[in-house]
C-alpha positions as CSV (number, residue, x, y, z in Angstrom):
1,P,-0.1,0.0,0.0
2,E,2.8,2.4,0.7
3,V,4.3,2.1,-2.8
4,I,0.8,2.5,-4.3
5,L,0.5,5.7,-2.4
6,A,3.7,7.0,-3.2
7,R,3.4,6.5,-6.9
8,F,-0.2,8.2,-6.9
9,L,1.7,11.0,-5.5
10,G,4.4,11.2,-8.1
11,L,7.1,9.9,-6.0
12,R,9.9,7.6,-7.1
13,V,10.2,4.3,-5.4
14,A,13.0,1.8,-4.9
15,A,13.2,-1.5,-2.6
16,C,15.9,-3.6,-1.7
17,S,16.2,-6.7,0.6
18,V,19.1,-8.5,2.1
19,I,19.5,-12.2,1.9
20,T,21.1,-13.9,4.7
21,N,21.2,-17.6,3.5
22,L,21.2,-17.8,-0.2
23,A,21.3,-21.3,-0.6
24,A,18.8,-22.1,2.3
25,G,17.2,-25.7,1.8
26,M,19.2,-26.5,-1.0
27,T,22.3,-28.4,0.5
28,G,20.3,-30.7,2.8
29,A,22.1,-29.0,5.7
30,E,19.5,-28.1,8.8
31,L,18.5,-24.6,8.7
32,S,19.1,-22.4,11.7
33,H,17.5,-19.5,12.6
34,Q,20.4,-18.4,14.5
35,E,22.7,-18.4,11.8
36,T,20.1,-15.9,10.0
37,K,20.2,-13.8,12.8
38,D,24.1,-14.0,13.0
39,M,24.3,-13.0,9.3
40,A,21.8,-10.1,9.4
41,P,24.2,-7.5,10.8
42,V,26.8,-8.5,7.9
43,G,24.2,-8.1,5.1
44,G,22.9,-5.0,6.7
45,A,26.7,-3.5,6.7
46,R,26.8,-4.5,3.0
47,L,23.7,-2.9,2.2
48,A,24.4,0.2,3.9
49,T,27.7,0.5,2.0
50,I,25.7,0.0,-1.2
51,L,23.4,2.7,-0.6
52,Q,25.9,5.3,0.8
53,R,27.7,4.6,-2.7
54,V,24.5,4.8,-4.8
55,F,23.3,8.3,-2.9
56,Q,26.8,9.7,-2.5
57,D,26.4,12.2,-5.3
58,G,22.6,12.1,-5.3
59,L,20.1,10.7,-7.9
60,P,19.5,12.4,-11.4
61,E,16.4,14.3,-11.6
62,R,13.9,12.8,-14.0
63,K,10.4,13.0,-15.0
64,V,7.9,10.3,-13.6
65,P,5.2,9.3,-16.0
66,A,1.6,9.8,-14.7
């Protein structure tokens, strides 16, 4: 609903996610919620670095189609 409202208001929208266990369930190894919790800060730090680089110089202006 937030994206729909933002687009209605003419705002640009982006989304991203952090995958903490890319091959979960594919190796036959037992899945662990603790492992996911342990890796979340690592993924968060990587995402923060990426976003800082992307937004360092700002985004170019562009018209959003109605």
